[in-house]
C-alpha positions as CSV (number, residue, x, y, z in Angstrom):
1,X,23.5,5.9,-6.4
2,X,19.7,5.6,-6.9
3,X,17.5,2.8,-5.5
4,X,19.3,1.6,-2.2
5,X,21.5,4.6,-1.9
6,X,24.7,2.7,-2.1
7,X,28.0,4.6,-2.6
8,X,30.3,3.9,-5.5
9,X,33.0,5.3,-7.8
10,X,35.6,5.4,-5.0
11,X,39.0,6.9,-5.8
12,X,42.0,4.6,-5.5
13,X,43.1,4.6,-1.9
14,X,40.3,6.7,-0.8
15,X,40.1,7.3,2.9
16,X,37.5,5.3,4.8
17,X,36.8,3.1,1.6
18,X,36.7,0.0,3.8
19,X,34.2,1.5,6.2
20,X,31.8,2.8,3.6
21,X,31.9,-0.4,1.5
22,X,31.2,-2.5,4.6
23,X,28.2,-0.2,5.4
24,X,26.9,-0.6,1.8
25,X,27.3,-4.4,2.1
26,X,25.3,-4.4,5.3
27,X,22.6,-2.3,3.7
28,X,22.5,-4.9,0.8
29,X,22.4,-7.8,3.2
30,X,19.4,-6.3,5.1
31,X,17.1,-4.9,2.4
32,X,17.6,-7.3,-0.5
33,X,14.8,-9.9,-0.1
34,X,13.9,-8.2,3.1
35,X,12.7,-10.5,5.9
36,X,11.9,-9.1,9.4
37,X,10.8,-10.8,12.5
38,X,8.2,-8.3,13.5
39,X,6.8,-4.9,12.9
40,X,4.8,-4.7,16.2
41,X,7.3,-5.9,18.8
42,X,9.3,-3.4,20.5
43,X,13.0,-3.8,20.0
44,X,14.8,-5.7,22.8
45,X,17.6,-3.8,24.4
46,X,20.0,-6.4,23.2
47,X,19.4,-8.3,20.0
48,X,21.0,-11.4,18.5
49,X,23.0,-12.0,15.4
50,X,20.8,-11.8,12.4
51,X,17.9,-9.9,14.0
52,X,16.0,-7.6,11.8
53,X,12.9,-5.8,12.7
54,X,10.7,-2.9,11.6
55,X,10.4,-0.4,14.4
56,X,6.7,-0.3,15.5
57,X,4.7,2.6,14.3
58,X,4.1,4.0,17.8
59,X,7.8,3.9,18.9
60,X,9.1,7.2,20.3
61,X,12.1,7.1,17.9
62,X,12.8,5.6,14.5
63,X,9.3,4.5,14.0
64,X,8.9,2.6,10.6
65,X,12.7,2.2,10.2
66,X,14.4,-1.1,9.5
67,X,16.4,-2.1,12.5
68,X,19.3,-4.7,12.4
69,X,21.5,-5.9,15.2
70,X,25.1,-5.4,13.9
71,X,28.6,-4.5,14.7
72,X,31.9,-5.9,15.8
73,X,31.9,-8.6,18.5
74,X,31.4,-6.9,21.8
75,X,30.2,-3.6,20.4
76,X,26.9,-4.6,18.6
77,X,24.1,-2.2,18.5
78,X,20.9,-1.5,16.6
79,X,21.6,0.1,13.2
80,X,18.6,1.8,11.4
81,X,17.9,2.1,7.7
82,X,15.2,4.5,6.5
83,X,12.9,2.8,4.0
84,X,11.9,4.4,0.7
85,X,8.3,4.3,-0.6
86,X,7.6,1.1,-2.5
87,X,10.0,-1.2,-0.4
88,X,8.5,-4.5,0.6
89,X,9.2,-7.0,3.3
90,X,8.1,-10.4,4.7
91,X,7.1,-10.1,8.3
92,X,7.7,-13.4,10.2
93,X,5.3,-13.2,13.0
94,X,2.4,-12.2,10.6
95,X,3.4,-14.5,7.7
96,X,2.6,-11.6,5.6
97,X,4.0,-9.2,3.1
98,X,4.0,-5.4,3.7
99,X,4.8,-2.4,1.6
100,X,6.1,1.0,2.8
101,X,4.0,3.8,1.3
102,X,6.2,6.6,2.3
103,X,4.7,6.9,5.8
104,X,3.5,3.5,7.0
105,X,4.0,-0.2,6.3
106,X,0.8,-1.7,5.1
107,X,-0.1,-5.3,4.6
108,X,-0.3,-6.7,1.0
109,X,-2.9,-9.5,0.3
110,X,-1.8,-12.8,-1.2
111,X,-2.9,-13.7,-4.6
112,X,-6.5,-14.2,-4.7
113,X,-7.2,-12.0,-1.6
114,X,-8.4,-8.4,-1.5
115,X,-9.0,-6.1,1.4
116,X,-12.6,-5.4,2.4
117,X,-13.3,-1.8,3.3
118,X,-16.5,-0.7,4.9
119,X,-17.8,2.8,4.4
120,X,-21.0,4.1,6.0
121,X,-20.8,7.7,4.6
122,X,-23.0,9.2,1.9
123,X,-20.2,9.6,-0.5
124,X,-16.8,8.1,-1.3
125,X,-14.2,9.3,-3.9
126,X,-12.0,6.5,-4.8
127,X,-8.3,6.9,-3.7
128,X,-5.1,5.0,-4.5
129,X,-5.6,3.0,-1.3
130,X,-8.8,1.5,-2.8
131,X,-6.8,-0.1,-5.6
132,X,-7.7,-3.8,-5.7
133,X,-10.1,-3.5,-2.8
134,X,-13.7,-4.5,-2.1
135,X,-15.6,-1.4,-1.0
136,X,-18.8,-2.3,1.0
137,X,-21.0,0.7,1.2
138,X,-23.1,0.3,4.4
139,X,-25.2,3.4,4.6
140,X,-28.9,2.9,5.0
141,X,-29.4,6.1,2.9
142,X,-28.5,6.6,-0.7
143,X,-24.7,7.0,-1.3
144,X,-22.4,7.6,-4.1
145,X,-19.0,6.2,-5.0
146,X,-17.2,8.6,-7.4
147,X,-14.4,7.8,-9.8
148,X,-12.0,10.9,-9.7
149,X,-10.4,12.4,-12.8
150,X,-6.9,11.6,-13.7
151,X,-5.9,15.0,-12.8
152,X,-6.8,14.3,-9.1
153,X,-5.7,10.7,-8.7
154,X,-3.5,8.8,-11.1
155,X,-4.5,5.2,-10.9
156,X,-2.3,2.7,-12.7
157,X,-3.7,1.3,-15.9
158,X,-5.8,-1.9,-15.2
159,X,-6.7,-0.8,-11.6
160,X,-9.7,-2.9,-10.4
161,X,-12.0,-1.8,-7.6
162,X,-15.1,-3.9,-6.6
163,X,-18.1,-2.0,-5.0
164,X,-20.8,-3.8,-3.0
165,X,-24.1,-2.2,-1.8
166,X,-24.1,-3.8,1.7
167,X,-27.2,-2.0,3.2
168,X,-30.6,-0.7,2.2
169,X,-29.3,2.6,0.8
170,X,-28.9,2.6,-3.0
171,X,-25.3,2.9,-4.1
172,X,-24.7,5.0,-7.2
173,X,-21.5,4.7,-9.2
174,X,-20.6,8.1,-10.7
175,X,-17.9,9.4,-12.9
176,X,-16.3,12.8,-12.0
177,X,-16.3,15.5,-14.6
178,X,-14.0,14.6,-17.6
179,X,-14.2,10.9,-16.8
180,X,-15.8,8.4,-19.3
181,X,-17.6,5.4,-17.5
182,X,-18.2,2.8,-20.2
183,X,-20.9,0.3,-19.8
184,X,-23.6,2.7,-18.7
185,X,-25.3,5.8,-20.1
186,X,-24.9,9.3,-18.6
187,X,-21.8,8.5,-16.7
188,X,-23.5,7.0,-13.8
189,X,-25.4,3.8,-12.7
190,X,-27.1,2.4,-9.6
191,X,-26.3,-1.0,-8.1
192,X,-29.5,-3.0,-8.3
193,X,-30.0,-4.3,-4.8
194,X,-28.5,-5.0,-1.4
195,X,-25.5,-7.4,-1.7
196,X,-25.3,-6.8,-5.4
197,X,-22.2,-5.2,-6.7
198,X,-20.1,-3.8,-9.6
199,X,-16.5,-4.1,-10.7
200,X,-14.7,-1.0,-11.9
201,X,-11.6,-1.1,-14.0
202,X,-9.5,1.6,-15.6
203,X,-8.8,1.0,-19.3
204,X,-7.2,4.4,-20.2
205,X,-6.6,7.9,-18.9
206,X,-10.0,9.1,-17.6
207,X,-11.7,6.0,-19.1
208,X,-13.2,3.3,-16.8
209,X,-15.6,0.3,-17.4
210,X,-18.3,-0.7,-15.0
211,X,-19.6,-4.3,-15.1
212,X,-22.0,-6.1,-12.7
213,X,-25.5,-5.8,-11.3
214,X,-26.2,-2.2,-12.2
215,X,-28.9,-0.2,-13.9
216,X,-30.0,3.3,-14.7
217,X,-29.8,5.9,-11.9
218,X,-33.2,6.1,-10.3
């Protein structure tokens, strides 16, 4: 079945029905309202009843998998579940939520919080990982933040990105070919001064709005 990958539509008296059903129930127990103790602690050789971890990213085997200590009394072992992109978990030792992006587990900010990302390069093209972030452009030379076309990066409607000029280099906000940037003329603008900034949000396919301390490109 889709989603959690549970099995169903058993035939009456199907062989191993009890085994597969028990495995499905274990999967449900682990991943619905998923809570893990840690995603950075190496798995102990022997766990305890109820232990659930995310295998650390640097582990030699099963990195990123959900590991739970389970089995009949006297024959318990670590059981591994491969996560799907979009699954989320609460990590106890970080008191934080994380989401699996298909490769790694990444932290999710609480309501009212946003990741702050520094960039000292001359140019940055926005990526999905910038969604909801505050981008601080730290180059002492002129630099440009580019909004890509829908054909390149499909941002969800309502995506918000904040850009701050965090150094002496003027930061230009520019729209890629085919993208309309509302709020300015000619599809580009400069942030007015160091520590000033602009908010960008997507209102339609290939249509964004810029608001903030911005002016015409010098």
